[in-house]
PLY file of the C-alpha trace (Angstrom):
ply
format ascii 1.0
element vertex 89
property float x
property float y
property float z
element edge 88
property int vertex1
property int vertex2
end_header
167.13 84.47 74.72
167.82 87.54 75.46
168.59 90.22 78.23
165.22 91.67 78.15
163.88 87.18 79.29
166.96 87.23 80.48
165.20 90.58 83.64
161.63 89.54 83.43
161.93 85.60 83.94
163.78 87.25 87.59
161.61 89.06 88.39
158.92 86.83 87.80
161.03 84.45 89.82
161.78 86.81 92.87
157.40 88.28 92.85
156.65 84.07 92.91
158.83 83.82 96.07
158.12 86.95 97.58
154.06 85.28 96.73
154.62 82.10 98.24
156.45 83.31 101.62
154.28 86.14 102.34
151.86 84.48 104.44
153.82 82.57 106.21
156.09 86.01 106.98
153.78 87.87 108.43
151.44 85.51 110.04
154.93 85.13 112.21
155.19 88.47 112.17
151.87 89.50 112.97
152.46 86.91 116.22
155.25 87.40 117.45
154.46 91.27 117.42
151.05 90.88 119.85
153.10 88.08 121.94
155.41 91.21 122.48
152.95 93.93 123.49
151.54 91.18 126.25
154.54 90.39 127.21
155.42 94.15 127.70
152.18 94.30 129.13
152.80 91.62 131.88
156.32 92.24 132.65
156.25 88.53 131.68
160.10 87.70 130.00
159.56 83.83 128.11
161.33 82.40 125.60
159.08 79.73 124.71
156.30 82.02 125.15
156.70 83.53 121.69
158.46 81.06 120.48
156.07 78.33 120.26
153.27 80.35 119.26
154.64 81.95 116.50
155.73 77.83 115.29
152.54 76.48 115.17
151.27 79.78 113.26
153.47 79.63 110.50
152.23 75.31 110.55
148.55 76.89 110.84
149.65 79.44 107.84
150.84 76.86 105.82
147.96 74.41 105.38
146.16 76.95 105.03
148.03 78.35 102.68
149.33 76.13 100.82
146.81 75.22 97.42
147.28 78.85 96.88
150.98 78.92 96.86
150.55 75.87 94.94
148.49 76.95 92.17
150.93 80.61 92.44
153.58 77.95 91.83
153.04 75.97 88.72
151.46 79.30 86.91
155.08 80.19 86.99
157.05 77.15 86.14
154.19 75.31 83.62
154.47 77.67 81.18
158.66 77.94 81.11
157.88 73.91 81.14
156.89 74.10 77.94
158.85 76.81 76.50
161.89 75.47 77.87
162.73 74.65 73.76
162.43 78.60 73.39
164.13 79.18 77.09
167.32 77.06 76.01
167.92 78.72 72.73
0 1
1 2
2 3
3 4
4 5
5 6
6 7
7 8
8 9
9 10
10 11
11 12
12 13
13 14
14 15
15 16
16 17
17 18
18 19
19 20
20 21
21 22
22 23
23 24
24 25
25 26
26 27
27 28
28 29
29 30
30 31
31 32
32 33
33 34
34 35
35 36
36 37
37 38
38 39
39 40
40 41
41 42
42 43
43 44
44 45
45 46
46 47
47 48
48 49
49 50
50 51
51 52
52 53
53 54
54 55
55 56
56 57
57 58
58 59
59 60
60 61
61 62
62 63
63 64
64 65
65 66
66 67
67 68
68 69
69 70
70 71
71 72
72 73
73 74
74 75
75 76
76 77
77 78
78 79
79 80
80 81
81 82
82 83
83 84
84 85
85 86
86 87
87 88
């Protein structure tokens, strides 16, 4: 395994990490933005008003996107385990 292989493997690992975390992060950010606008308009400054919906939406996004996230992760990991002897040399 040379330096180019390590760089490609690291890049792919970071891309998989970004792809698998993006649905939860984006949904939480979108709900946080909507709730912030709602709090600014109504002047309700309750901390649980922003915290609880974000947790619920992130959990729902996790359940909805879980099959896709597992397939992305497996597409990354299966070639690694299949060619482990080539990686170790």
